[in-house]
Phi, psi and omega in degrees: 000137187272147176295151180283125180279126181299330182287330173293318177298316180297319178296322177292313180296321180293321182294316178297316179296318179297318177294319175298315178295320178299316179299312181297321178292322178293316179298314177299317184293318179298317178292324180295315184292324184288329181283342182281338185296133179278149178287133183298147180298325178298313180297316179299315177298320178298316180297321179294320177297322177295319180296319180293318180298317180296319179300316179293322177296320175298318179298315178299319178294319176300318180297320179292323176298319179296314181297316178301318177295324176296317179298318179292323176299318176296321177295317177299316180300314178297320177296318182295315181298318182293323180293320182289333183278355185298332180279350180288154179299146177282163173291148180297144178289142172281137177266122183260149172283156179299162181135200181291143177243019177287154187289355185259000000 
Protein backbone atom coordinates (compact mmCIF):
# COMPACT_ATOMS: atom_id res chain seq x y z
CA UNK A 1 0.00 0.00 0.00
CA UNK A 2 1.35 3.39 -0.98
CA UNK A 3 1.57 6.24 1.51
CA UNK A 4 -1.06 8.99 1.19
CA UNK A 5 0.25 12.09 -0.50
CA UNK A 6 -0.67 15.26 1.52
CA UNK A 7 -1.12 17.21 -1.72
CA UNK A 8 -3.80 14.75 -2.86
CA UNK A 9 -5.63 15.09 0.48
CA UNK A 10 -5.48 18.88 0.21
CA UNK A 11 -6.84 18.78 -3.37
CA UNK A 12 -9.70 16.46 -2.27
CA UNK A 13 -10.66 18.68 0.71
CA UNK A 14 -10.43 21.81 -1.45
CA UNK A 15 -12.69 20.24 -4.09
CA UNK A 16 -15.34 19.21 -1.53
CA UNK A 17 -15.22 22.67 0.08
CA UNK A 18 -15.57 24.36 -3.31
CA UNK A 19 -18.59 22.21 -4.20
CA UNK A 20 -20.24 23.02 -0.84
CA UNK A 21 -19.63 26.75 -1.26
CA UNK A 22 -20.94 26.67 -4.84
CA UNK A 23 -24.09 24.83 -3.73
CA UNK A 24 -24.71 27.31 -0.90
CA UNK A 25 -24.23 30.30 -3.19
CA UNK A 26 -26.60 28.84 -5.81
CA UNK A 27 -29.32 28.08 -3.24
CA UNK A 28 -29.01 31.59 -1.79
CA UNK A 29 -29.22 33.16 -5.25
CA UNK A 30 -32.28 31.08 -6.20
CA UNK A 31 -34.10 32.02 -2.97
CA UNK A 32 -33.20 35.68 -3.44
CA UNK A 33 -34.54 35.67 -7.00
CA UNK A 34 -37.77 33.93 -5.97
CA UNK A 35 -38.30 36.50 -3.19
CA UNK A 36 -37.90 39.43 -5.60
CA UNK A 37 -40.87 38.46 -7.73
CA UNK A 38 -43.74 40.85 -7.11
CA UNK A 39 -47.16 39.55 -6.19
CA UNK A 40 -49.62 39.83 -9.05
CA UNK A 41 -52.20 42.61 -8.54
CA UNK A 42 -55.06 40.12 -8.96
CA UNK A 43 -53.63 37.92 -6.24
CA UNK A 44 -53.11 40.88 -3.93
CA UNK A 45 -56.70 41.99 -4.50
CA UNK A 46 -57.97 38.48 -3.82
CA UNK A 47 -55.97 38.27 -0.59
CA UNK A 48 -57.40 41.61 0.58
CA UNK A 49 -60.94 40.38 -0.18
CA UNK A 50 -60.35 37.21 1.82
CA UNK A 51 -58.99 39.24 4.74
CA UNK A 52 -62.08 41.48 4.65
CA UNK A 53 -64.40 38.49 4.57
CA UNK A 54 -62.63 36.87 7.50
CA UNK A 55 -62.97 40.14 9.43
CA UNK A 56 -66.70 40.26 8.76
CA UNK A 57 -67.01 36.60 9.73
CA UNK A 58 -65.23 37.28 13.01
CA UNK A 59 -67.60 40.17 13.75
CA UNK A 60 -70.64 38.01 12.99
CA UNK A 61 -69.40 35.23 15.26
CA UNK A 62 -68.80 37.70 18.10
CA UNK A 63 -72.32 39.05 17.65
CA UNK A 64 -73.80 35.55 17.74
CA UNK A 65 -71.81 34.74 20.88
CA UNK A 66 -73.32 37.78 22.62
CA UNK A 67 -76.83 36.73 21.57
CA UNK A 68 -76.29 33.16 22.78
CA UNK A 69 -75.11 34.55 26.12
CA UNK A 70 -78.29 36.64 26.35
CA UNK A 71 -80.42 33.58 25.59
CA UNK A 72 -78.64 31.57 28.28
CA UNK A 73 -79.13 34.40 30.80
CA UNK A 74 -82.86 34.44 29.97
CA UNK A 75 -83.00 30.66 30.35
CA UNK A 76 -81.32 30.82 33.78
CA UNK A 77 -83.70 33.60 34.84
CA UNK A 78 -86.75 31.62 33.70
CA UNK A 79 -85.51 28.48 35.44
CA UNK A 80 -84.96 30.40 38.68
CA UNK A 81 -88.44 31.98 38.52
CA UNK A 82 -90.05 28.60 37.86
CA UNK A 83 -88.11 27.01 40.71
CA UNK A 84 -89.19 29.77 43.12
CA UNK A 85 -92.76 29.39 41.94
CA UNK A 86 -92.77 25.66 42.68
CA UNK A 87 -94.32 26.38 46.08
CA UNK A 88 -97.22 28.33 44.52
CA UNK A 89 -100.56 26.59 44.20
CA UNK A 90 -101.11 24.68 40.99
CA UNK A 91 -103.89 25.44 38.56
CA UNK A 92 -107.14 23.72 39.40
CA UNK A 93 -107.77 20.43 37.61
CA UNK A 94 -110.42 20.49 34.91
CA UNK A 95 -113.23 18.15 35.59
CA UNK A 96 -114.10 16.26 32.44
CA UNK A 97 -117.32 14.67 31.60
CA UNK A 98 -117.21 10.97 30.95
CA UNK A 99 -116.40 9.69 27.52
CA UNK A 100 -113.41 9.25 25.32
CA UNK A 101 -110.01 10.57 26.42
CA UNK A 102 -108.31 10.34 23.05
CA UNK A 103 -106.60 13.48 21.79
CA UNK A 104 -108.83 13.96 18.74
